[in-house]
Backbone as CSV, one residue per row, in Angstrom:
resi,resn,N_x,N_y,N_z,CA_x,CA_y,CA_z,C_x,C_y,C_z
1,MET,27.045,14.473,-8.804,25.742,15.099,-8.556,25.803,16.577,-8.918
2,GLU,24.774,17.058,-9.632,24.756,18.454,-10.005,24.370,19.314,-8.809
3,PRO,24.952,20.522,-8.706,24.596,21.419,-7.613,23.191,21.959,-7.789
4,GLY,22.496,22.175,-6.683,21.168,22.759,-6.742,21.243,24.243,-6.484
5,SER,20.103,24.818,-6.117,20.077,26.227,-5.757,20.667,26.394,-4.358
6,LEU,20.949,27.631,-4.000,21.608,27.910,-2.730,20.998,29.162,-2.118
7,GLU,20.696,29.109,-0.814,20.193,30.268,-0.087,21.215,30.665,0.961
8,LEU,21.547,31.961,0.999,22.603,32.442,1.877,22.110,33.618,2.711
9,PRO,22.676,33.801,3.895,22.316,34.962,4.719,22.935,36.243,4.175
10,SER,22.403,37.366,4.617,22.901,38.663,4.148,24.109,39.088,4.968
11,GLU,25.230,38.437,4.695,26.474,38.769,5.375,27.628,38.570,4.411
12,VAL,28.727,39.283,4.669,29.864,39.272,3.750,30.425,37.864,3.561
13,ALA,30.379,37.043,4.596,30.900,35.673,4.490,30.198,34.877,3.405
14,SER,29.010,35.282,3.010,28.270,34.573,1.972,28.956,34.661,0.613
15,VAL,29.800,35.665,0.425,30.499,35.802,-0.855,31.392,34.590,-1.108
16,GLU,32.099,34.139,-0.073,32.966,32.967,-0.226,32.143,31.701,-0.461
17,ALA,31.016,31.572,0.230,30.155,30.407,0.031,29.612,30.395,-1.397
18,ALA,29.263,31.560,-1.915,28.762,31.652,-3.287,29.848,31.300,-4.296
19,ALA,31.090,31.730,-4.020,32.201,31.417,-4.921,32.444,29.909,-4.971
20,ALA,32.345,29.242,-3.816,32.513,27.787,-3.781,31.398,27.099,-4.562
21,TRP,30.179,27.586,-4.414,29.046,27.051,-5.185,29.284,27.228,-6.677
22,ALA,29.788,28.398,-7.064,30.059,28.655,-8.481,31.094,27.683,-9.041
23,GLU,32.097,27.333,-8.226,33.093,26.362,-8.671,32.447,25.016,-8.992
24,VAL,31.499,24.607,-8.168,30.810,23.331,-8.399,29.962,23.413,-9.662
25,VAL,29.307,24.550,-9.870,28.518,24.737,-11.087,29.422,24.665,-12.320
26,CYS,30.569,25.326,-12.250,31.522,25.293,-13.367,31.949,23.867,-13.689
27,ALA,32.247,23.110,-12.639,32.671,21.722,-12.837,31.551,20.899,-13.457
28,ALA,30.321,21.117,-12.983,29.182,20.366,-13.509,28.934,20.679,-14.983
29,CYS,29.254,21.906,-15.395,29.031,22.327,-16.785,30.248,22.092,-17.679
30,GLY,31.348,21.639,-17.084,32.548,21.360,-17.857,33.273,22.595,-18.352
31,LEU,33.127,23.697,-17.638,33.819,24.921,-18.057,35.315,24.789,-17.843
32,GLU,36.075,25.443,-18.705,37.525,25.445,-18.574,37.955,26.535,-17.593
33,GLU,39.273,26.680,-17.415,39.797,27.570,-16.382,39.295,28.993,-16.526
34,ASP,39.258,29.504,-17.755,38.809,30.875,-17.954,37.355,31.036,-17.543
35,GLY,36.534,30.030,-17.816,35.133,30.077,-17.415,34.975,30.063,-15.910
36,HIS,35.801,29.266,-15.229,35.787,29.252,-13.771,36.085,30.646,-13.229
37,TYR,37.106,31.277,-13.808,37.502,32.608,-13.339,36.386,33.618,-13.574
38,ARG,35.844,33.638,-14.777,34.826,34.621,-15.137,33.548,34.454,-14.332
39,LEU,33.071,33.211,-14.244,31.845,32.972,-13.484,32.066,33.247,-11.999
40,GLY,33.201,32.778,-11.476,33.473,32.977,-10.052,33.503,34.443,-9.680
41,LEU,34.162,35.257,-10.491,34.262,36.676,-10.177,32.908,37.365,-10.307
42,ALA,32.152,37.043,-11.356,30.848,37.675,-11.541,29.879,37.299,-10.419
43,VAL,29.903,36.035,-9.999,29.032,35.611,-8.896,29.433,36.325,-7.605
44,ARG,30.736,36.448,-7.366,31.206,37.194,-6.194,30.624,38.619,-6.195
45,GLU,30.761,39.284,-7.330,30.298,40.667,-7.415,28.787,40.751,-7.220
46,ALA,28.052,39.843,-7.840,26.590,39.877,-7.740,26.127,39.612,-6.312
47,VAL,26.768,38.669,-5.640,26.373,38.354,-4.259,26.774,39.481,-3.310
48,ALA,27.964,40.041,-3.494,28.373,41.176,-2.667,27.399,42.334,-2.847
49,ASN,26.988,42.572,-4.088,26.026,43.636,-4.362,24.685,43.348,-3.691
50,ALA,24.260,42.076,-3.749,22.987,41.697,-3.142,23.014,41.878,-1.627
51,VAL,24.122,41.490,-1.007,24.253,41.588,0.450,24.344,43.040,0.898
52,LEU,25.240,43.805,0.246,25.552,45.148,0.721,24.551,46.202,0.258
53,HIS,24.098,46.098,-0.998,23.259,47.146,-1.575,21.804,46.726,-1.760
54,GLY,21.577,45.452,-2.065,20.202,44.982,-2.206,19.539,44.791,-0.857
55,ASN,20.074,43.854,-0.074,19.500,43.547,1.241,20.016,44.444,2.354
56,ARG,21.090,45.190,2.074,21.696,46.086,3.069,22.000,45.370,4.394
57,ARG,22.437,44.124,4.248,22.843,43.279,5.378,21.723,43.054,6.399
58,GLU,20.491,43.215,6.004,19.391,42.979,6.941,19.297,41.486,7.236
59,PRO,19.370,41.096,8.517,19.411,39.666,8.878,18.205,38.870,8.406
60,ALA,17.058,39.515,8.274,15.852,38.786,7.894,15.792,38.474,6.399
61,LYS,16.698,39.087,5.635,16.678,38.893,4.186,17.771,37.931,3.751
62,HIS,17.559,37.294,2.593,18.486,36.279,2.107,18.867,36.543,0.650
63,VAL,19.910,35.846,0.223,20.348,35.863,-1.176,20.206,34.448,-1.713
64,ARG,19.578,34.310,-2.870,19.357,32.985,-3.449,20.063,32.882,-4.800
65,LEU,20.737,31.756,-4.996,21.441,31.503,-6.254,20.846,30.273,-6.923
66,SER,20.686,30.358,-8.232,20.209,29.216,-9.014,20.860,29.261,-10.392
67,TRP,20.798,28.140,-11.105,21.403,28.089,-12.424,20.649,27.134,-13.318
68,GLN,20.810,27.320,-14.621,20.236,26.408,-15.601,20.978,26.567,-16.927
69,LEU,20.902,25.537,-17.734,21.426,25.596,-19.092,20.266,25.909,-20.019
70,ARG,20.453,26.969,-20.850,19.351,27.433,-21.678,19.884,27.863,-23.031
71,GLU,19.515,27.110,-24.060,19.862,27.468,-25.440,21.351,27.741,-25.610
72,GLY,22.166,26.810,-25.129,23.607,26.928,-25.295,24.267,27.905,-24.354
73,ARG,23.532,28.338,-23.346,24.082,29.278,-22.375,23.915,28.754,-20.956
74,LEU,24.891,29.078,-20.134,24.764,28.871,-18.690,24.194,30.162,-18.115
75,VAL,23.065,30.054,-17.440,22.402,31.228,-16.867,22.373,31.081,-15.350
76,VAL,22.981,32.022,-14.653,23.032,32.023,-13.200,22.249,33.229,-12.696
77,THR,21.355,32.998,-11.740,20.540,34.077,-11.182,20.893,34.287,-9.718
78,VAL,21.201,35.528,-9.374,21.470,35.915,-7.988,20.331,36.827,-7.548
79,ALA,19.524,36.368,-6.611,18.307,37.073,-6.217,18.418,37.613,-4.801
80,ASP,18.073,38.885,-4.645,18.022,39.458,-3.300,16.576,39.781,-2.935
81,GLU,16.373,40.333,-1.752,15.035,40.681,-1.271,14.958,42.176,-0.954
82,GLY,15.763,42.964,-1.681,15.869,44.388,-1.390,14.944,45.244,-2.228
83,ASN,15.215,46.557,-2.232,14.351,47.538,-2.892,14.748,47.846,-4.324
84,GLY,15.802,47.211,-4.811,16.142,47.364,-6.216,17.240,48.372,-6.498
85,PHE,17.835,48.238,-7.687,18.881,49.128,-8.163,18.918,48.980,-9.674
86,SER,19.711,49.760,-10.343,19.761,49.721,-11.803,21.200,49.745,-12.286
87,ARG,21.384,49.492,-13.585,22.721,49.548,-14.171,23.275,50.963,-14.044
88,PRO,24.589,51.067,-13.816,25.187,52.404,-13.771,25.215,53.037,-15.155
89,GLU,25.069,54.345,-15.209,25.163,55.059,-16.476,26.622,55.112,-16.928
90,PRO,26.888,54.933,-18.216,28.271,55.031,-18.714,28.858,56.406,-18.414
91,THR,30.140,56.434,-18.059,30.802,57.696,-17.752,32.270,57.605,-18.109
92,ASP,32.832,58.745,-18.458,34.261,58.811,-18.756,35.073,59.185,-17.525
93,GLU,34.399,59.470,-16.421,35.091,59.873,-15.207,35.683,58.668,-14.494
94,VAL,36.874,58.841,-13.923,37.530,57.772,-13.167,36.930,57.723,-11.775
95,ASN,36.521,56.539,-11.351,35.949,56.352,-10.016,37.076,56.165,-9.004
96,LEU,37.271,57.171,-8.154,38.320,57.095,-7.133,37.740,56.843,-5.749
97,THR,36.523,56.321,-5.686,35.934,55.921,-4.410,36.177,54.432,-4.207
98,PRO,36.054,53.930,-2.944,36.338,52.518,-2.683,35.317,51.551,-3.265
99,SER,34.162,52.018,-3.749,33.111,51.112,-4.211,32.542,51.609,-5.533
100,GLY,31.498,50.886,-6.031,30.813,51.331,-7.223,31.285,50.717,-8.519
101,ARG,32.010,49.592,-8.453,32.540,48.973,-9.677,31.969,47.590,-9.949
102,GLY,31.164,47.059,-9.026,30.712,45.674,-9.133,29.971,45.368,-10.409
103,LEU,28.965,46.175,-10.755,28.173,45.905,-11.952,28.998,46.075,-13.223
104,SER,29.946,47.001,-13.209,30.817,47.169,-14.379,31.662,45.915,-14.598
105,LEU,32.171,45.331,-13.500,32.963,44.104,-13.626,32.092,42.937,-14.067
106,ILE,30.858,42.878,-13.559,29.942,41.825,-13.995,29.729,41.909,-15.506
107,GLY,29.515,43.119,-15.995,29.329,43.288,-17.436,30.540,42.878,-18.238
108,HIS,31.729,43.081,-17.659,32.963,42.736,-18.360,33.196,41.235,-18.411
109,PHE,32.845,40.531,-17.345,33.196,39.119,-17.255,32.056,38.167,-17.621
110,THR,30.915,38.685,-18.021,29.839,37.840,-18.540,29.647,38.138,-20.027
111,ASP,28.973,37.229,-20.712,28.620,37.505,-22.098,27.395,38.404,-22.176
112,ASP,26.604,38.392,-21.115,25.456,39.281,-21.014,24.950,39.217,-19.573
113,TYR,24.321,40.284,-19.127,23.658,40.223,-17.824,22.472,41.160,-17.825
114,ASP,21.537,40.889,-16.923,20.335,41.709,-16.844,19.963,41.892,-15.378
115,ILE,19.268,42.989,-15.092,18.762,43.263,-13.759,17.241,43.279,-13.850
116,VAL,16.580,42.373,-13.128,15.135,42.202,-13.237,14.493,42.450,-11.874
117,ARG,13.587,43.386,-11.822,12.864,43.667,-10.591,11.695,42.713,-10.433
118,ARG,11.567,42.096,-9.242,10.478,41.157,-8.953,9.468,41.804,-8.011
119,ASP,8.194,41.462,-8.224,7.142,41.910,-7.309,6.707,40.804,-6.361
120,ASP,6.817,39.543,-6.811,6.345,38.435,-5.989,7.261,37.232,-6.159
121,PRO,8.118,36.957,-5.157,8.344,37.757,-3.956,9.146,39.012,-4.315
122,PRO,9.021,40.088,-3.539,9.718,41.327,-3.869,11.233,41.174,-3.795
123,GLY,11.926,41.841,-4.688,13.379,41.766,-4.716,13.905,42.025,-6.113
124,THR,15.186,41.756,-6.308,15.853,42.000,-7.588,16.673,40.783,-7.980
125,ASP,16.587,40.394,-9.243,17.403,39.320,-9.802,18.511,39.918,-10.665
126,VAL,19.737,39.495,-10.418,20.828,39.775,-11.350,21.080,38.479,-12.111
127,VAL,20.849,38.509,-13.411,20.907,37.312,-14.247,22.186,37.357,-15.077
128,LEU,23.069,36.388,-14.859,24.365,36.313,-15.529,24.300,35.250,-16.621
129,ALA,24.756,35.576,-17.817,24.696,34.622,-18.923,26.087,34.405,-19.517
130,TYR,26.410,33.122,-19.795,27.700,32.725,-20.377,27.459,31.824,-21.564
131,ASN,28.137,32.112,-22.648,28.067,31.231,-23.802,28.861,29.969,-23.510
132,MET,28.235,28.823,-23.673,28.916,27.561,-23.366,29.993,27.224,-24.387
133,THR,30.074,27.965,-25.479,31.143,27.721,-26.449,32.488,28.183,-25.908
134,ARG,32.446,29.014,-24.885,33.693,29.407,-24.196,34.017,28.306,-23.194
135,LYS,34.626,27.391,-23.988,34.989,26.352,-23.057,36.324,26.763,-22.431
136,GLY,39.668,28.209,-8.127,40.058,28.931,-8.297,39.872,29.428,-6.817
137,ARG,39.556,28.686,-2.651,39.760,29.894,-1.830,41.172,29.833,-1.274
138,ARG,41.926,30.812,-1.450,43.227,30.872,-0.831,43.365,32.236,-0.169
139,ASP,43.602,32.255,1.144,43.710,33.517,1.855,44.940,34.281,1.385
140,MET,44.853,35.598,1.494,45.949,36.460,1.074,47.079,36.432,2.104
141,LYS,48.279,36.216,1.630,49.479,36.324,2.454,50.348,37.424,1.863
142,ILE,50.780,38.350,2.710,51.583,39.476,2.241,52.902,39.502,3.001
143,THR,53.988,39.493,2.254,55.329,39.515,2.844,56.005,40.831,2.479
144,ALA,56.555,41.502,3.494,57.246,42.779,3.263,58.752,42.555,3.204
145,ARG,59.389,43.200,2.241,60.848,43.192,2.148,61.297,44.574,1.688
146,HIS,62.586,44.864,1.794,63.082,46.204,1.509,64.212,46.143,0.487
147,THR,64.080,46.942,-0.564,65.063,46.984,-1.643,65.375,48.432,-1.991
148,ASN,66.620,48.833,-1.752,67.067,50.193,-2.094,66.122,51.264,-1.552
149,GLY,65.719,51.087,-0.312,64.869,52.078,0.335,63.399,51.980,0.005
150,VAL,63.016,50.995,-0.806,61.619,50.805,-1.186,61.054,49.595,-0.444
151,THR,59.853,49.740,0.109,59.166,48.622,0.750,58.381,47.858,-0.307
152,VAL,58.773,46.623,-0.548,58.092,45.778,-1.532,57.149,44.836,-0.774
153,LEU,55.878,44.885,-1.128,54.891,43.990,-0.536,54.544,42.910,-1.550
154,ASP,54.958,41.673,-1.266,54.662,40.541,-2.145,53.302,39.968,-1.762
155,LEU,52.332,40.078,-2.673,50.978,39.591,-2.423,50.849,38.167,-2.956
156,ASN,50.244,37.301,-2.152,50.074,35.904,-2.561,48.688,35.438,-2.131
157,GLY,47.762,35.353,-3.100,46.397,34.936,-2.794,45.387,35.853,-3.450
158,LYS,44.119,35.658,-3.110,43.031,36.422,-3.711,42.879,37.787,-3.048
159,LEU,42.774,38.816,-3.858,42.506,40.157,-3.358,41.005,40.389,-3.507
160,THR,40.231,39.853,-2.534,38.779,39.842,-2.627,38.143,40.291,-1.323
161,ILE,36.838,40.515,-1.361,36.101,41.043,-0.226,36.237,40.147,1.008
162,GLY,36.567,40.749,2.133,36.649,40.038,3.395,37.889,39.194,3.563
163,VAL,38.743,39.124,2.558,39.953,38.294,2.647,41.164,39.163,2.330
164,GLY,41.479,39.283,1.054,42.678,40.017,0.668,42.582,41.512,0.857
165,ASP,41.355,42.077,0.766,41.235,43.529,0.893,41.671,43.999,2.280
166,ILE,41.276,43.264,3.304,41.653,43.626,4.673,43.151,43.433,4.890
167,ALA,43.686,42.340,4.349,45.124,42.079,4.493,45.938,43.177,3.827
168,LEU,45.503,43.631,2.651,46.222,44.693,1.947,46.152,46.000,2.736
169,ARG,44.983,46.301,3.253,44.824,47.524,4.047,45.793,47.534,5.225
170,ASN,45.858,46.403,5.941,46.730,46.322,7.111,48.199,46.406,6.727
171,ALA,48.575,45.764,5.614,49.977,45.767,5.188,50.432,47.167,4.793
172,ILE,49.578,47.901,4.092,49.929,49.267,3.702,50.026,50.160,4.936
173,ARG,49.094,49.994,5.871,49.129,50.798,7.093,50.409,50.531,7.884
174,GLU,50.784,49.258,7.995,52.003,48.910,8.735,53.240,49.499,8.063
175,ALA,53.262,49.452,6.734,54.415,50.011,6.011,54.516,51.520,6.236
176,LEU,53.382,52.211,6.180,53.385,53.655,6.416,53.793,53.986,7.847
177,ASP,53.276,53.216,8.791,53.611,53.452,10.200,55.089,53.203,10.469
178,SER,55.705,52.366,9.624,57.142,52.088,9.775,58.001,53.138,9.079
179,GLY,57.367,54.131,8.468,58.100,55.219,7.841,58.363,55.056,6.363
180,ALA,57.714,54.090,5.708,57.939,53.870,4.281,57.502,55.084,3.460
181,LYS,58.343,55.495,2.525,58.016,56.580,1.608,57.785,56.079,0.183
182,GLY,58.189,54.849,-0.077,57.956,54.224,-1.366,57.458,52.809,-1.151
183,ILE,56.244,52.486,-1.648,55.657,51.155,-1.471,55.359,50.573,-2.844
184,LEU,55.873,49.379,-3.085,55.672,48.682,-4.358,54.870,47.412,-4.100
185,LEU,53.709,47.306,-4.737,52.871,46.119,-4.597,53.179,45.142,-5.725
186,ASN,53.618,43.939,-5.356,53.976,42.906,-6.325,52.813,41.926,-6.470
187,PHE,52.169,41.926,-7.644,50.963,41.122,-7.884,51.252,39.801,-8.607
188,GLN,52.474,39.358,-8.602,52.840,38.186,-9.392,52.024,36.947,-9.036
189,HIS,51.635,36.811,-7.757,50.924,35.606,-7.317,49.514,35.927,-6.828
190,VAL,48.833,36.826,-7.537,47.453,37.176,-7.212,46.548,36.678,-8.340
191,PRO,45.782,35.598,-8.129,44.980,35.030,-9.211,43.653,35.733,-9.452
192,VAL,43.076,36.364,-8.408,41.742,36.948,-8.528,41.699,38.280,-7.792
193,VAL,41.094,39.282,-8.428,40.838,40.575,-7.792,39.387,40.942,-8.068
194,ASP,38.625,41.281,-6.998,37.245,41.712,-7.210,37.124,43.210,-6.934
195,SER,35.896,43.734,-6.951,35.708,45.170,-6.801,36.142,45.674,-5.437
196,ALA,35.985,44.827,-4.393,36.458,45.221,-3.066,37.977,45.362,-3.063
197,GLY,38.656,44.468,-3.768,40.107,44.563,-3.878,40.540,45.816,-4.619
198,ILE,39.818,46.135,-5.721,40.114,47.358,-6.451,39.855,48.572,-5.560
199,GLY,38.761,48.521,-4.810,38.457,49.611,-3.905,39.533,49.810,-2.859
200,GLU,40.096,48.707,-2.371,41.160,48.815,-1.374,42.439,49.354,-1.994
201,LEU,42.682,49.023,-3.258,43.818,49.617,-3.967,43.679,51.139,-4.027
202,VAL,42.472,51.586,-4.352,42.228,53.025,-4.432,42.392,53.670,-3.059
203,SER,41.837,53.028,-2.027,41.975,53.557,-0.665,43.440,53.596,-0.245
204,GLY,44.182,52.543,-0.597,45.601,52.498,-0.264,46.373,53.596,-0.959
205,TYR,46.046,53.812,-2.223,46.698,54.882,-2.993,46.460,56.238,-2.332
206,THR,45.218,56.464,-1.904,44.878,57.730,-1.257,45.599,57.886,0.073
207,SER,45.622,56.816,0.877,46.286,56.867,2.183,47.780,57.138,2.036
208,VAL,48.397,56.467,1.085,49.832,56.648,0.861,50.118,58.078,0.394
209,SER,49.320,58.574,-0.535,49.520,59.934,-1.042,49.346,60.967,0.066
210,ASN,48.358,60.755,0.939,48.112,61.693,2.033,49.255,61.726,3.048
211,ARG,50.052,60.663,3.061,51.201,60.612,3.968,52.481,61.088,3.282
212,GLY,52.355,61.625,2.074,53.515,62.112,1.352,54.395,61.013,0.784
213,ALA,53.836,59.813,0.608,54.588,58.674,0.069,54.051,58.322,-1.326
214,LYS,54.647,57.303,-1.939,54.233,56.873,-3.272,53.915,55.380,-3.284
215,LEU,52.893,55.020,-4.059,52.473,53.628,-4.202,52.495,53.270,-5.678
216,LYS,53.203,52.172,-6.027,53.280,51.732,-7.411,53.024,50.225,-7.484
217,LEU,52.750,49.734,-8.690,52.373,48.338,-8.899,53.333,47.665,-9.877
218,VAL,53.568,46.353,-9.661,54.442,45.605,-10.554,53.902,44.192,-10.737
219,ASN,54.227,43.600,-11.885,53.877,42.204,-12.197,52.364,41.963,-12.170
220,LEU,51.608,42.835,-12.822,50.160,42.647,-12.860,49.794,41.512,-13.820
221,PRO,48.970,40.547,-13.386,48.475,39.533,-14.319,47.595,40.193,-15.380
222,PRO,47.502,39.599,-16.560,46.703,40.206,-17.633,45.265,40.520,-17.222
223,LYS,44.657,39.645,-16.403,43.258,39.878,-16.026,43.120,41.097,-15.124
224,LEU,44.100,41.332,-14.275,44.062,42.529,-13.431,44.296,43.774,-14.281
225,GLN,45.186,43.683,-15.261,45.376,44.805,-16.169,44.074,45.136,-16.899
226,ASP,43.334,44.089,-17.277,42.044,44.313,-17.938,41.097,45.086,-17.034
227,ILE,41.066,44.716,-15.749,40.165,45.383,-14.805,40.567,46.847,-14.633
228,LEU,41.861,47.107,-14.513,42.314,48.488,-14.363,42.009,49.310,-15.613
229,GLN,42.107,48.660,-16.776,41.731,49.356,-18.009,40.236,49.646,-18.007
230,LEU,39.444,48.650,-17.616,37.987,48.793,-17.615,37.549,49.916,-16.689
231,THR,38.166,50.006,-15.514,37.792,51.015,-14.523,38.538,52.336,-14.720
232,GLN,39.381,52.400,-15.733,40.171,53.592,-16.071,41.187,53.954,-14.998
233,LEU,41.460,53.025,-14.084,42.437,53.285,-13.031,43.865,53.080,-13.517
234,ILE,44.030,52.530,-14.713,45.365,52.323,-15.249,46.080,53.670,-15.422
235,ALA,45.285,54.750,-15.552,45.876,56.080,-15.692,46.256,56.691,-14.352
236,VAL,45.784,56.081,-13.264,46.049,56.608,-11.923,47.311,55.984,-11.331
237,PHE,47.459,54.677,-11.493,48.582,53.957,-10.902,49.765,53.896,-11.872
238,GLU,50.959,53.966,-11.307,52.161,53.682,-12.091,52.376,52.172,-12.064
239,VAL,52.412,51.570,-13.242,52.476,50.117,-13.367,53.746,49.726,-14.112
240,PHE,54.442,48.686,-13.604,55.701,48.247,-14.201,55.664,46.740,-14.440
241,ASP,56.436,46.322,-15.437,56.560,44.897,-15.733,57.706,44.248,-14.965
242,ALA,58.733,45.044,-14.620,59.922,44.500,-13.969,60.158,45.208,-12.630
243,GLU,60.519,44.428,-11.619,60.707,44.997,-10.287,61.879,45.961,-10.242
244,ASP,62.978,45.640,-10.906,64.147,46.533,-10.890,63.795,47.910,-11.427
245,GLU,63.051,47.932,-12.502,62.632,49.207,-13.094,61.716,49.956,-12.151
246,ALA,60.810,49.230,-11.507,59.873,49.863,-10.585,60.591,50.468,-9.396
247,VAL,61.529,49.725,-8.805,62.281,50.229,-7.638,63.075,51.471,-8.021
248,ALA,63.677,51.457,-9.186,64.513,52.585,-9.617,63.700,53.837,-9.873
249,SER,62.375,53.692,-10.066,61.545,54.844,-10.388,61.175,55.696,-9.181
250,PHE,61.413,55.183,-7.969,61.061,55.939,-6.766,62.083,57.045,-6.506
């Protein structure tokens, strides 16, 4: 059975429900693994944006998702009931705040997207488009270990809003409270990172620096490297391919 439209409340938990819906849509359309990843991440970002910035978590407002196949494209619409927003202006400046990357990631992981203001009913549609010729929930688990005076945090799971971002925040705080001066984040088993996860990385970097410690990254999957390149954060973080090299750099 094909999935229908979906109406969700204006709360962060709706992001996970939307991601599950997107998985069903992907399966119904026969998308391959890369399509699942791209659509899932873009839907996450669009719904998070609708909840947090469109509807501003107002309980009386909802987020609606729908999809259709149109002229060789999968078109997904995420509709809020808020006052509207627009595409961010291009900039060469690095964003070192915890938020503000969602629409940029949507643009990166879709073939096209549009923001349409509605008058009846009032609200905003974020329309995501994927070429069909381009033919994924696991909670974050973080394990701490110590190598040559460096605290290595092994991340396993999604670094996403309401799940991995909170786990990462707590793990970094615990490491700092334990006196860590060098923290290495191992991303070998992280399949998905959204804008909230990137924001938490930035917050973690700032917290560690303010405590006189250092934070570095190792074993980044190619898709995460793409996101860091897109957000220009690759110039902020020290990134390594091998753990031995990373540990020795502290």
